[in-house]
Structures are given as structure tokens and as C-alpha cells.
N, C-alpha and C positions, 0 to 999 in steps of 0.2 A: 504494500500500500504506500502511495506517495502522499506525504503530509504537506499540505500547503498552509503556510502561516501568513495571514494577511490582516490588514487594518480595516476592520468592519465599520469604523467611524468615518472613514473617508468615503464620500459619495461616489467618486470615480472608481476607487478600488472596489467598493461593494458592487457597483454595476458590472464591472469587468469580471469579477469572480462569479457573480450570478449568471452571467452569460456562459462562462466556462462550465459552471455546474449544470446548466440546462443541456449543453451539447456533449458533455463528457460521458463516456461509457460507464456503466455502473461498476462499482467495486474497485476502482483504480485509485481514487483520491479520498483523502480525509481532509476536509476543509475546516481549518481552525482559525477562528477570529480571535486574535490575541488580545483584543480589547475586552472580550468577554471571558475568555479562557486562556490566560497567559501561561499556566503551569506546564503544558506540554512543550512549549517553546523554552521557557526558563529552565526546565529540567535538563535541557541539552546544553546548558551553560551560556545561554544568550539572555540579554535583557530586553524588556519591553521596548525601550527607546531604540535599540538596534532593530527590532522587528518593525517598528513604525517608520524607520528610515528607508526600508527597502523590503520588497517581497522576498520571502525565504521559502525554500522547498527542501524537504528531506526526501532524497530520491530513493529508488529501490535498493541501492547499494549502501544506504545509510549515510550518504555524504550530504552535507548541507550546502545547498546552492543559493546564491543571492543575486538579486537584480535580474539582469538579462539572462543569465544562466538559469535562474529559477523559472523564468518564463519559457525558456527552451524546453525544460523538463516537462512542463505542462503541455506545451504545443505538440510535442512528439506523441502524446497520447490522445489528442483530439482528432475528430474526423475532418474530412475535406482537405482544404489547403493548409491547415495549421502545421502539419509536419514539414511541409515545404518551407514554411516561414522559419522553422527551427533550422532546417538545412541551410538556408540562406546565410545564417550566422557564421557558417564555415567559410564563406567567401572572404578572401583576404581583405582586411581593413573594415569589413562590415561589423564584426563583433566589437573591436575597439571603439568604433564610432558609436555604435548602439549603446555601449556601456557609458561613454561620456555623456550622451544625450540623456540616458536614463538617470545617471547620477545627478546631473543638473536639475532635471525635473523632480527627482525624489527629494533633493535638498530644498527646492522651492516649495514643494507640497508640504514637507515637514514644517517649514517655517510658516507657511500660509495657514495651516491648521492650528498654529499656536503651540505645537509640541515643543518648540525650542524654549518656551516659557514655562513648561510644566515641570513639576517636581515629581519624579517617578519613584 
């Protein structure tokens, strides 16, 4: 089972995860909103602020993936064009560019939601 640790208080994150939940095959993912249930994430040595800064996925090999790499784990399991999107990340320069864009967006989102002001 692939564990997906996401921020359920973020409207955009919640909508995206909801979409993935609708199209994902049964029995592959365990969707964990860390704002409601942080224990499974924290028990792996991570903090809630770390989880709120970027999407995290515990893959089938028990490796924690973060950011774009986490999305790729999800996309590989979804139907239609999603696995092709994950494959596109193997094209030279695509992954580093996608990581930079995601990191900038994630930092902006973290600040916009006021998480940088929270005491966790």
C-alpha cells in the first residue's frame, strides 16, 4: 500500500487529492490528511511542518518520496495519461525544472496559508 501524506486544509491540495482518489484503482493508496491524523507521518520521524511544506508519499519499497517525486509515485498508479506524465520526468532537465517550480510554489503556498506563522 502506498501512503500519501497531504495537507487537507489546503483547498488546492484537497481538490487534487480528491481527484486522484476518484480515479485511483482500489486498494493501492492510503490517503492520510496530516492535519487530521499526523501520527502516521510523525511516527516515521517527520514533523507536521515538513509535511505541510510538500507532498510526501511512502512508496511500496518503504522509501519516503517528497514533492515531484511523490507525485510521480502517485501518477504511475493512475489510469490514462498519468503514467506518461511520470515518465516525462525522466527526460533530461524536466525533473530538475519541475522540482524548482514545485519548491517555489510549495514555499509560496506554505506562507500564503499562514503556516510560517504557526507554532506547531
